[in-house]
CHARMM-style PDB file with segment names, atoms N, HN, CA, C and O in Angstrom:
ATOM      1  N   UNK     1      97.651-134.979  33.522  1.00  0.00      PROA
ATOM      2  CA  UNK     1      97.997-135.318  32.255  1.00  0.00      PROA
ATOM      3  C   UNK     1      98.495-134.136  31.427  1.00  0.00      PROA
ATOM      4  O   UNK     1      97.872-133.075  31.368  1.00  0.00      PROA
ATOM      5  N   UNK     2      99.719-134.379  30.747  1.00  0.00      PROA
ATOM      6  HN  UNK     2     100.225-135.240  30.795  1.00  0.00      PROA
ATOM      7  CA  UNK     2     100.443-133.251  30.168  1.00  0.00      PROA
ATOM      8  C   UNK     2      99.615-133.171  29.026  1.00  0.00      PROA
ATOM      9  O   UNK     2      99.065-134.064  28.381  1.00  0.00      PROA
ATOM     10  N   UNK     3      99.625-131.569  28.847  1.00  0.00      PROA
ATOM     11  HN  UNK     3     100.072-130.843  29.370  1.00  0.00      PROA
ATOM     12  CA  UNK     3      99.195-131.084  27.392  1.00  0.00      PROA
ATOM     13  C   UNK     3      99.958-131.031  26.382  1.00  0.00      PROA
ATOM     14  O   UNK     3     101.168-130.889  26.555  1.00  0.00      PROA
ATOM     15  N   UNK     4      99.407-131.136  25.094  1.00  0.00      PROA
ATOM     16  HN  UNK     4      98.424-131.251  24.954  1.00  0.00      PROA
ATOM     17  CA  UNK     4     100.358-131.074  24.020  1.00  0.00      PROA
ATOM     18  C   UNK     4     100.343-129.557  23.234  1.00  0.00      PROA
ATOM     19  O   UNK     4     100.708-129.283  22.091  1.00  0.00      PROA
ATOM     20  N   UNK     5      99.829-128.760  24.203  1.00  0.00      PROA
ATOM     21  HN  UNK     5      99.532-128.983  25.132  1.00  0.00      PROA
ATOM     22  CA  UNK     5      99.722-127.355  23.548  1.00  0.00      PROA
ATOM     23  C   UNK     5     101.125-126.915  23.209  1.00  0.00      PROA
ATOM     24  O   UNK     5     101.262-126.221  22.201  1.00  0.00      PROA
ATOM     25  N   UNK     6     102.235-127.249  23.964  1.00  0.00      PROA
ATOM     26  HN  UNK     6     102.124-127.812  24.782  1.00  0.00      PROA
ATOM     27  CA  UNK     6     103.667-126.529  23.437  1.00  0.00      PROA
ATOM     28  C   UNK     6     104.142-127.240  22.252  1.00  0.00      PROA
ATOM     29  O   UNK     6     105.285-126.985  21.874  1.00  0.00      PROA
ATOM     30  N   UNK     7     103.473-128.053  21.636  1.00  0.00      PROA
ATOM     31  HN  UNK     7     102.544-128.260  21.943  1.00  0.00      PROA
ATOM     32  CA  UNK     7     104.019-128.981  20.364  1.00  0.00      PROA
ATOM     33  C   UNK     7     103.036-128.289  19.098  1.00  0.00      PROA
ATOM     34  O   UNK     7     103.249-128.548  17.913  1.00  0.00      PROA
ATOM     35  N   UNK     8     102.171-127.569  19.464  1.00  0.00      PROA
ATOM     36  HN  UNK     8     101.998-127.359  20.427  1.00  0.00      PROA
ATOM     37  CA  UNK     8     101.288-126.837  18.307  1.00  0.00      PROA
ATOM     38  C   UNK     8     102.163-125.559  17.717  1.00  0.00      PROA
ATOM     39  O   UNK     8     102.998-124.845  18.273  1.00  0.00      PROA
ATOM     40  N   UNK     9     101.701-125.555  16.527  1.00  0.00      PROA
ATOM     41  HN  UNK     9     101.023-126.135  16.074  1.00  0.00      PROA
ATOM     42  CA  UNK     9     102.375-124.419  15.781  1.00  0.00      PROA
ATOM     43  C   UNK     9     101.189-123.810  14.852  1.00  0.00      PROA
ATOM     44  O   UNK     9     100.114-124.403  14.755  1.00  0.00      PROA
ATOM     45  N   UNK    10     101.426-122.698  14.234  1.00  0.00      PROA
ATOM     46  HN  UNK    10     102.298-122.216  14.312  1.00  0.00      PROA
ATOM     47  CA  UNK    10     100.503-122.108  13.288  1.00  0.00      PROA
ATOM     48  C   UNK    10     100.257-123.249  12.104  1.00  0.00      PROA
ATOM     49  O   UNK    10     101.091-124.058  11.698  1.00  0.00      PROA
ATOM     50  N   UNK    11      99.013-123.104  11.706  1.00  0.00      PROA
ATOM     51  HN  UNK    11      98.335-122.447  12.036  1.00  0.00      PROA
ATOM     52  CA  UNK    11      98.261-124.135  10.841  1.00  0.00      PROA
ATOM     53  C   UNK    11      99.447-123.892   9.379  1.00  0.00      PROA
ATOM     54  O   UNK    11      99.833-124.891   8.773  1.00  0.00      PROA
ATOM     55  N   UNK    12      99.753-122.974   9.103  1.00  0.00      PROA
ATOM     56  HN  UNK    12      99.438-122.162   9.595  1.00  0.00      PROA
ATOM     57  CA  UNK    12     100.561-122.740   7.700  1.00  0.00      PROA
ATOM     58  C   UNK    12     101.811-122.046   7.943  1.00  0.00      PROA
ATOM     59  O   UNK    12     101.933-121.235   8.862  1.00  0.00      PROA
ATOM     60  N   UNK    13     102.667-122.324   7.202  1.00  0.00      PROA
ATOM     61  HN  UNK    13     102.568-122.982   6.456  1.00  0.00      PROA
ATOM     62  CA  UNK    13     103.893-121.551   7.165  1.00  0.00      PROA
ATOM     63  C   UNK    13     105.025-122.191   8.208  1.00  0.00      PROA
ATOM     64  O   UNK    13     104.864-123.210   8.880  1.00  0.00      PROA
ATOM     65  N   UNK    14     105.871-121.587   8.187  1.00  0.00      PROA
ATOM     66  HN  UNK    14     106.002-120.759   7.641  1.00  0.00      PROA
ATOM     67  CA  UNK    14     107.347-121.907   9.130  1.00  0.00      PROA
ATOM     68  C   UNK    14     106.887-121.823  10.447  1.00  0.00      PROA
ATOM     69  O   UNK    14     105.848-121.230  10.736  1.00  0.00      PROA
ATOM     70  N   UNK    15     107.752-122.498  11.426  1.00  0.00      PROA
ATOM     71  HN  UNK    15     108.596-122.980  11.190  1.00  0.00      PROA
ATOM     72  CA  UNK    15     107.644-122.306  12.823  1.00  0.00      PROA
ATOM     73  C   UNK    15     108.329-120.921  13.185  1.00  0.00      PROA
ATOM     74  O   UNK    15     109.319-120.593  12.531  1.00  0.00      PROA
ATOM     75  N   UNK    16     107.888-120.140  14.131  1.00  0.00      PROA
ATOM     76  HN  UNK    16     107.084-120.406  14.663  1.00  0.00      PROA
ATOM     77  CA  UNK    16     108.419-118.722  14.524  1.00  0.00      PROA
ATOM     78  C   UNK    16     109.218-119.007  15.521  1.00  0.00      PROA
ATOM     79  O   UNK    16     109.240-120.184  15.881  1.00  0.00      PROA
ATOM     80  N   UNK    17     109.938-118.184  16.109  1.00  0.00      PROA
ATOM     81  HN  UNK    17     109.920-117.228  15.816  1.00  0.00      PROA
ATOM     82  CA  UNK    17     110.753-118.050  17.012  1.00  0.00      PROA
ATOM     83  C   UNK    17     110.170-118.526  18.375  1.00  0.00      PROA
ATOM     84  O   UNK    17     110.742-119.278  19.165  1.00  0.00      PROA
ATOM     85  N   UNK    18     108.999-117.993  18.513  1.00  0.00      PROA
ATOM     86  HN  UNK    18     108.535-117.383  17.872  1.00  0.00      PROA
ATOM     87  CA  UNK    18     108.052-118.400  19.749  1.00  0.00      PROA
ATOM     88  C   UNK    18     107.771-119.966  19.770  1.00  0.00      PROA
ATOM     89  O   UNK    18     107.201-120.340  20.795  1.00  0.00      PROA
ATOM     90  N   UNK    19     108.040-120.874  18.908  1.00  0.00      PROA
ATOM     91  HN  UNK    19     108.503-120.570  18.075  1.00  0.00      PROA
ATOM     92  CA  UNK    19     107.735-122.192  18.679  1.00  0.00      PROA
ATOM     93  C   UNK    19     108.866-122.962  19.519  1.00  0.00      PROA
ATOM     94  O   UNK    19     110.008-122.518  19.632  1.00  0.00      PROA
ATOM     95  N   UNK    20     108.486-124.001  20.018  1.00  0.00      PROA
ATOM     96  HN  UNK    20     107.558-124.362  19.926  1.00  0.00      PROA
ATOM     97  CA  UNK    20     109.531-124.843  20.792  1.00  0.00      PROA
ATOM     98  C   UNK    20     110.596-125.501  19.884  1.00  0.00      PROA
ATOM     99  O   UNK    20     110.427-125.581  18.667  1.00  0.00      PROA
ATOM    100  N   UNK    21     111.507-125.887  20.402  1.00  0.00      PROA
ATOM    101  HN  UNK    21     111.644-125.822  21.390  1.00  0.00      PROA
ATOM    102  CA  UNK    21     112.658-126.711  19.533  1.00  0.00      PROA
ATOM    103  C   UNK    21     112.153-127.948  19.000  1.00  0.00      PROA
ATOM    104  O   UNK    21     112.581-128.344  17.916  1.00  0.00      PROA
ATOM    105  N   UNK    22     111.200-128.672  19.708  1.00  0.00      PROA
ATOM    106  HN  UNK    22     110.852-128.350  20.588  1.00  0.00      PROA
ATOM    107  CA  UNK    22     110.835-129.956  18.822  1.00  0.00      PROA
ATOM    108  C   UNK    22     109.699-129.498  17.792  1.00  0.00      PROA
ATOM    109  O   UNK    22     109.371-130.281  16.900  1.00  0.00      PROA
ATOM    110  N   UNK    23     109.217-128.496  17.880  1.00  0.00      PROA
ATOM    111  HN  UNK    23     109.484-127.860  18.605  1.00  0.00      PROA
ATOM    112  CA  UNK    23     108.355-128.056  16.718  1.00  0.00      PROA
ATOM    113  C   UNK    23     108.993-127.589  15.522  1.00  0.00      PROA
ATOM    114  O   UNK    23     108.492-127.711  14.404  1.00  0.00      PROA
ATOM    115  N   UNK    24     110.146-127.032  15.769  1.00  0.00      PROA
ATOM    116  HN  UNK    24     110.554-126.933  16.677  1.00  0.00      PROA
ATOM    117  CA  UNK    24     110.986-126.997  14.554  1.00  0.00      PROA
ATOM    118  C   UNK    24     111.786-128.122  14.059  1.00  0.00      PROA
ATOM    119  O   UNK    24     112.039-128.084  12.855  1.00  0.00      PROA
ATOM    120  N   UNK    25     112.216-129.070  14.701  1.00  0.00      PROA
ATOM    121  HN  UNK    25     112.010-129.101  15.679  1.00  0.00      PROA
ATOM    122  CA  UNK    25     112.932-130.323  14.425  1.00  0.00      PROA
ATOM    123  C   UNK    25     111.908-131.154  13.580  1.00  0.00      PROA
ATOM    124  O   UNK    25     112.221-131.746  12.547  1.00  0.00      PROA
ATOM    125  N   UNK    26     110.569-131.135  14.162  1.00  0.00      PROA
ATOM    126  HN  UNK    26     110.315-130.654  15.001  1.00  0.00      PROA
ATOM    127  CA  UNK    26     109.728-131.638  13.322  1.00  0.00      PROA
ATOM    128  C   UNK    26     109.285-131.005  11.864  1.00  0.00      PROA
ATOM    129  O   UNK    26     109.101-131.676  10.848  1.00  0.00      PROA
ATOM    130  N   UNK    27     109.175-129.836  11.953  1.00  0.00      PROA
ATOM    131  HN  UNK    27     109.325-129.291  12.778  1.00  0.00      PROA
ATOM    132  CA  UNK    27     109.114-129.107  10.536  1.00  0.00      PROA
ATOM    133  C   UNK    27     110.244-129.455   9.663  1.00  0.00      PROA
ATOM    134  O   UNK    27     110.142-129.605   8.445  1.00  0.00      PROA
ATOM    135  N   UNK    28     111.273-129.569  10.310  1.00  0.00      PROA
ATOM    136  HN  UNK    28     111.357-129.447  11.299  1.00  0.00      PROA
ATOM    137  CA  UNK    28     112.699-129.647   9.328  1.00  0.00      PROA
ATOM    138  C   UNK    28     112.651-131.120   8.959  1.00  0.00      PROA
ATOM    139  O   UNK    28     113.122-131.389   7.855  1.00  0.00      PROA
ATOM    140  N   UNK    29     112.144-132.168   9.717  1.00  0.00      PROA
ATOM    141  HN  UNK    29     111.761-131.949  10.614  1.00  0.00      PROA
ATOM    142  CA  UNK    29     112.047-133.709   9.336  1.00  0.00      PROA
ATOM    143  C   UNK    29     111.082-133.750   8.268  1.00  0.00      PROA
ATOM    144  O   UNK    29     111.308-134.431   7.268  1.00  0.00      PROA
ATOM    145  N   UNK    30     110.000-133.063   8.396  1.00  0.00      PROA
ATOM    146  HN  UNK    30     109.816-132.510   9.208  1.00  0.00      PROA
ATOM    147  CA  UNK    30     109.053-133.137   7.392  1.00  0.00      PROA
ATOM    148  C   UNK    30     109.363-132.623   5.834  1.00  0.00      PROA
ATOM    149  O   UNK    30     109.141-133.265   4.808  1.00  0.00      PROA
ATOM    150  N   UNK    31     109.950-131.260   5.944  1.00  0.00      PROA
ATOM    151  HN  UNK    31     110.131-130.738   6.777  1.00  0.00      PROA
ATOM    152  CA  UNK    31     110.812-130.788   4.737  1.00  0.00      PROA
ATOM    153  C   UNK    31     111.621-131.776   4.269  1.00  0.00      PROA
ATOM    154  O   UNK    31     111.491-132.191   3.117  1.00  0.00      PROA
ATOM    155  N   UNK    32     112.597-132.289   5.163  1.00  0.00      PROA
ATOM    156  HN  UNK    32     112.702-131.952   6.098  1.00  0.00      PROA
ATOM    157  CA  UNK    32     113.561-133.273   4.469  1.00  0.00      PROA
ATOM    158  C   UNK    32     112.909-134.453   3.630  1.00  0.00      PROA
ATOM    159  O   UNK    32     113.310-134.804   2.520  1.00  0.00      PROA
ATOM    160  N   UNK    33     111.668-135.106   4.440  1.00  0.00      PROA
ATOM    161  HN  UNK    33     111.343-134.821   5.342  1.00  0.00      PROA
ATOM    162  CA  UNK    33     111.085-136.304   3.675  1.00  0.00      PROA
ATOM    163  C   UNK    33     110.486-135.743   2.397  1.00  0.00      PROA
ATOM    164  O   UNK    33     110.665-136.264   1.296  1.00  0.00      PROA
ATOM    165  N   UNK    34     109.718-134.583   2.621  1.00  0.00      PROA
ATOM    166  HN  UNK    34     109.573-134.160   3.515  1.00  0.00      PROA
ATOM    167  CA  UNK    34     109.184-134.032   1.136  1.00  0.00      PROA
ATOM    168  C   UNK    34     110.296-133.817   0.166  1.00  0.00      PROA
ATOM    169  O   UNK    34     110.053-134.121  -1.002  1.00  0.00      PROA
ATOM    170  N   UNK    35     111.371-133.386   0.427  1.00  0.00      PROA
ATOM    171  HN  UNK    35     111.569-133.139   1.376  1.00  0.00      PROA
ATOM    172  CA  UNK    35     112.410-133.038  -0.612  1.00  0.00      PROA
ATOM    173  C   UNK    35     113.057-134.341  -1.056  1.00  0.00      PROA
ATOM    174  O   UNK    35     113.476-134.344  -2.214  1.00  0.00      PROA
ATOM    175  N   UNK    36     113.214-135.467  -0.326  1.00  0.00      PROA
ATOM    176  HN  UNK    36     112.874-135.465   0.614  1.00  0.00      PROA
ATOM    177  CA  UNK    36     113.575-136.661  -0.511  1.00  0.00      PROA
ATOM    178  C   UNK    36     112.626-137.522  -1.445  1.00  0.00      PROA
ATOM    179  O   UNK    36     113.024-138.323  -2.291  1.00  0.00      PROA
ATOM    180  N   UNK    37     111.345-137.233  -1.162  1.00  0.00      PROA
ATOM    181  HN  UNK    37     111.021-136.582  -0.476  1.00  0.00      PROA
ATOM    182  CA  UNK    37     110.261-137.844  -2.171  1.00  0.00      PROA
ATOM    183  C   UNK    37     110.312-136.980  -3.484  1.00  0.00      PROA
ATOM    184  O   UNK    37     110.150-137.665  -4.494  1.00  0.00      PROA
ATOM    185  N   UNK    38     110.460-135.914  -3.661  1.00  0.00      PROA
ATOM    186  HN  UNK    38     110.591-135.357  -2.841  1.00  0.00      PROA
ATOM    187  CA  UNK    38     110.600-135.083  -4.897  1.00  0.00      PROA
ATOM    188  C   UNK    38     111.871-135.781  -5.744  1.00  0.00      PROA
ATOM    189  O   UNK    38     111.854-136.010  -6.954  1.00  0.00      PROA
ATOM    190  N   UNK    39     112.798-136.019  -4.970  1.00  0.00      PROA
ATOM    191  HN  UNK    39     112.812-135.833  -3.988  1.00  0.00      PROA
ATOM    192  CA  UNK    39     114.080-136.613  -5.685  1.00  0.00      PROA
ATOM    193  C   UNK    39     113.632-137.700  -6.397  1.00  0.00      PROA
ATOM    194  O   UNK    39     113.638-137.714  -7.628  1.00  0.00      PROA
ATOM    195  N   UNK    40     113.093-138.967  -5.451  1.00  0.00      PROA
ATOM    196  HN  UNK    40     113.088-138.955  -4.451  1.00  0.00      PROA
ATOM    197  CA  UNK    40     112.755-140.009  -5.869  1.00  0.00      PROA
ATOM    198  C   UNK    40     111.495-140.111  -6.955  1.00  0.00      PROA
ATOM    199  O   UNK    40     111.233-141.079  -7.670  1.00  0.00      PROA
ATOM    200  N   UNK    41     110.800-138.858  -6.880  1.00  0.00      PROA
ATOM    201  HN  UNK    41     111.013-138.071  -6.299  1.00  0.00      PROA
ATOM    202  CA  UNK    41     109.707-138.979  -8.070  1.00  0.00      PROA
ATOM    203  C   UNK    41     110.642-138.497  -9.302  1.00  0.00      PROA
ATOM    204  O   UNK    41     110.593-139.226 -10.293  1.00  0.00      PROA
ATOM    205  N   UNK    42     111.380-137.506  -9.360  1.00  0.00      PROA
ATOM    206  HN  UNK    42     111.419-136.914  -8.555  1.00  0.00      PROA
ATOM    207  CA  UNK    42     112.096-137.116 -10.460  1.00  0.00      PROA
ATOM    208  C   UNK    42     112.870-138.114 -11.019  1.00  0.00      PROA
ATOM    209  O   UNK    42     112.896-138.180 -12.248  1.00  0.00      PROA
ATOM    210  N   UNK    43     113.615-139.042 -10.250  1.00  0.00      PROA
ATOM    211  HN  UNK    43     113.594-138.988  -9.252  1.00  0.00      PROA
ATOM    212  CA  UNK    43     114.497-140.166 -10.717  1.00  0.00      PROA
ATOM    213  C   UNK    43     113.604-141.224 -11.537  1.00  0.00      PROA
ATOM    214  O   UNK    43     113.877-141.598 -12.677  1.00  0.00      PROA
ATOM    215  N   UNK    44     112.464-141.663 -10.762  1.00  0.00      PROA
ATOM    216  HN  UNK    44     112.243-141.360  -9.835  1.00  0.00      PROA
ATOM    217  CA  UNK    44     111.452-142.527 -11.433  1.00  0.00      PROA
ATOM    218  C   UNK    44     110.956-142.047 -12.691  1.00  0.00      PROA
ATOM    219  O   UNK    44     110.748-142.862 -13.590  1.00  0.00      PROA
ATOM    220  N   UNK    45     110.706-140.620 -12.894  1.00  0.00      PROA
ATOM    221  HN  UNK    45     110.874-139.958 -12.163  1.00  0.00      PROA
ATOM    222  CA  UNK    45     110.196-140.164 -14.116  1.00  0.00      PROA
ATOM    223  C   UNK    45     111.278-140.109 -15.224  1.00  0.00      PROA
ATOM    224  O   UNK    45     110.962-140.333 -16.393  1.00  0.00      PROA
ATOM    225  N   UNK    46     112.557-139.811 -14.869  1.00  0.00      PROA
ATOM    226  HN  UNK    46     112.814-139.629 -13.920  1.00  0.00      PROA
ATOM    227  CA  UNK    46     113.474-139.780 -15.856  1.00  0.00      PROA
ATOM    228  C   UNK    46     113.700-141.169 -16.314  1.00  0.00      PROA
ATOM    229  O   UNK    46     113.882-141.399 -17.510  1.00  0.00      PROA
ATOM    230  N   UNK    47     113.697-142.168 -15.364  1.00  0.00      PROA
ATOM    231  HN  UNK    47     113.550-141.981 -14.393  1.00  0.00      PROA
ATOM    232  CA  UNK    47     114.134-143.571 -15.726  1.00  0.00      PROA
ATOM    233  C   UNK    47     112.949-143.961 -16.595  1.00  0.00      PROA
ATOM    234  O   UNK    47     113.225-144.638 -17.586  1.00  0.00      PROA
ATOM    235  N   UNK    48     111.693-143.649 -16.388  1.00  0.00      PROA
ATOM    236  HN  UNK    48     111.470-143.100 -15.583  1.00  0.00      PROA
ATOM    237  CA  UNK    48     110.528-143.928 -17.274  1.00  0.00      PROA
ATOM    238  C   UNK    48     110.651-143.759 -18.654  1.00  0.00      PROA
ATOM    239  O   UNK    48     110.512-144.589 -19.553  1.00  0.00      PROA
ATOM    240  N   UNK    49     111.012-142.233 -18.713  1.00  0.00      PROA
ATOM    241  HN  UNK    49     111.125-141.559 -17.982  1.00  0.00      PROA
ATOM    242  CA  UNK    49     111.137-141.719 -19.869  1.00  0.00      PROA
ATOM    243  C   UNK    49     112.184-142.462 -20.773  1.00  0.00      PROA
ATOM    244  O   UNK    49     111.999-142.882 -21.916  1.00  0.00      PROA
ATOM    245  N   UNK    50     113.335-142.532 -20.005  1.00  0.00      PROA
ATOM    246  HN  UNK    50     113.485-142.190 -19.077  1.00  0.00      PROA
ATOM    247  CA  UNK    50     114.377-143.264 -20.799  1.00  0.00      PROA
ATOM    248  C   UNK    50     114.051-144.560 -21.075  1.00  0.00      PROA
ATOM    249  O   UNK    50     114.220-144.829 -22.264  1.00  0.00      PROA
ATOM    250  N   UNK    51     113.670-145.404 -20.448  1.00  0.00      PROA
ATOM    251  HN  UNK    51     113.533-145.186 -19.482  1.00  0.00      PROA
ATOM    252  CA  UNK    51     112.998-146.641 -20.902  1.00  0.00      PROA
ATOM    253  C   UNK    51     112.144-146.756 -21.748  1.00  0.00      PROA
ATOM    254  O   UNK    51     112.123-147.685 -22.555  1.00  0.00      PROA
ATOM    255  N   UNK    52     111.382-145.914 -21.701  1.00  0.00      PROA
ATOM    256  HN  UNK    52     111.399-145.160 -21.045  1.00  0.00      PROA
ATOM    257  CA  UNK    52     110.258-145.738 -22.940  1.00  0.00      PROA
ATOM    258  C   UNK    52     111.066-145.579 -24.253  1.00  0.00      PROA
ATOM    259  O   UNK    52     110.871-146.232 -25.278  1.00  0.00      PROA
ATOM    260  N   UNK    53     111.950-144.667 -24.082  1.00  0.00      PROA
ATOM    261  HN  UNK    53     112.108-144.136 -23.249  1.00  0.00      PROA
ATOM    262  CA  UNK    53     112.546-144.213 -25.419  1.00  0.00      PROA
ATOM    263  C   UNK    53     113.529-145.282 -25.946  1.00  0.00      PROA
ATOM    264  O   UNK    53     113.761-145.317 -27.154  1.00  0.00      PROA
ATOM    265  N   UNK    54     113.998-145.978 -25.272  1.00  0.00      PROA
ATOM    266  HN  UNK    54     113.809-145.950 -24.290  1.00  0.00      PROA
ATOM    267  CA  UNK    54     114.973-147.341 -25.285  1.00  0.00      PROA
ATOM    268  C   UNK    54     113.957-148.485 -25.946  1.00  0.00      PROA
ATOM    269  O   UNK    54     114.412-149.108 -26.905  1.00  0.00      PROA
ATOM    270  N   UNK    55     112.719-148.773 -25.532  1.00  0.00      PROA
ATOM    271  HN  UNK    55     112.349-148.267 -24.753  1.00  0.00      PROA
ATOM    272  CA  UNK    55     111.719-149.561 -26.307  1.00  0.00      PROA
ATOM    273  C   UNK    55     111.413-149.098 -27.484  1.00  0.00      PROA
ATOM    274  O   UNK    55     111.606-149.793 -28.481  1.00  0.00      PROA
ATOM    275  N   UNK    56     110.898-147.877 -27.564  1.00  0.00      PROA
ATOM    276  HN  UNK    56     110.741-147.312 -26.754  1.00  0.00      PROA
ATOM    277  CA  UNK    56     110.661-147.481 -28.993  1.00  0.00      PROA
ATOM    278  C   UNK    56     111.628-147.461 -30.019  1.00  0.00      PROA
ATOM    279  O   UNK    56     111.380-147.631 -31.212  1.00  0.00      PROA
ATOM    280  N   UNK    57     112.991-147.200 -29.412  1.00  0.00      PROA
ATOM    281  HN  UNK    57     113.193-147.062 -28.442  1.00  0.00      PROA
ATOM    282  CA  UNK    57     113.985-147.157 -30.354  1.00  0.00      PROA
ATOM    283  C   UNK    57     114.355-148.636 -30.837  1.00  0.00      PROA
ATOM    284  O   UNK    57     114.697-148.746 -32.014  1.00  0.00      PROA
ATOM    285  N   UNK    58     114.324-149.579 -30.182  1.00  0.00      PROA
ATOM    286  HN  UNK    58     114.046-149.490 -29.226  1.00  0.00      PROA
ATOM    287  CA  UNK    58     114.266-151.028 -30.108  1.00  0.00      PROA
ATOM    288  C   UNK    58     113.223-151.528 -31.403  1.00  0.00      PROA
ATOM    289  O   UNK    58     113.485-152.245 -32.369  1.00  0.00      PROA
ATOM    290  N   UNK    59     112.130-150.950 -31.069  1.00  0.00      PROA
ATOM    291  HN  UNK    59     111.917-150.368 -30.285  1.00  0.00      PROA
ATOM    292  CA  UNK    59     111.168-151.457 -31.942  1.00  0.00      PROA
ATOM    293  C   UNK    59     111.067-150.719 -33.369  1.00  0.00      PROA
ATOM    294  O   UNK    59     110.498-151.089 -34.396  1.00  0.00      PROA
ATOM    295  N   UNK    60     111.773-149.605 -33.109  1.00  0.00      PROA
ATOM    296  HN  UNK    60     112.235-149.304 -32.274  1.00  0.00      PROA
ATOM    297  CA  UNK    60     111.963-148.965 -34.624  1.00  0.00      PROA
ATOM    298  C   UNK    60     113.101-149.602 -35.301  1.00  0.00      PROA
ATOM    299  O   UNK    60     113.121-149.467 -36.525  1.00  0.00      PROA
ATOM    300  N   UNK    61     113.943-150.193 -34.817  1.00  0.00      PROA
ATOM    301  HN  UNK    61     113.927-150.303 -33.823  1.00  0.00      PROA
ATOM    302  CA  UNK    61     115.047-150.758 -35.378  1.00  0.00      PROA
ATOM    303  C   UNK    61     114.615-152.161 -36.021  1.00  0.00      PROA
ATOM    304  O   UNK    61     115.259-152.736 -36.899  1.00  0.00      PROA
ATOM    305  N   UNK    62     113.388-152.632 -35.429  1.00  0.00      PROA
ATOM    306  HN  UNK    62     112.865-152.165 -34.717  1.00  0.00      PROA
ATOM    307  CA  UNK    62     113.000-154.044 -36.021  1.00  0.00      PROA
ATOM    308  C   UNK    62     112.283-153.876 -37.021  1.00  0.00      PROA
ATOM    309  O   UNK    62     111.969-154.895 -37.636  1.00  0.00      PROA
ATOM    310  N   UNK    63     111.896-152.845 -37.408  1.00  0.00      PROA
ATOM    311  HN  UNK    63     112.150-152.017 -36.908  1.00  0.00      PROA
ATOM    312  CA  UNK    63     110.949-152.612 -38.688  1.00  0.00      PROA
ATOM    313  C   UNK    63     111.719-152.709 -39.831  1.00  0.00      PROA
ATOM    314  OT1 UNK    63     111.200-152.565 -40.939  1.00  0.00      PROA
TER     315      UNK     63
END
């Protein structure tokens, strides 16, 4: 049975030059996913604030 030892890397931080290419690719994919999620969270936050301001503005015009 093949071992997965070659796929392991240090617990923290970036992969080093001693790590295999598959470890580096996995690290980069993980980073891309995190940055994508950050952009989605930013856009959702902006849309929520703008929507809230729109509702408050329309409610203010109704008074």
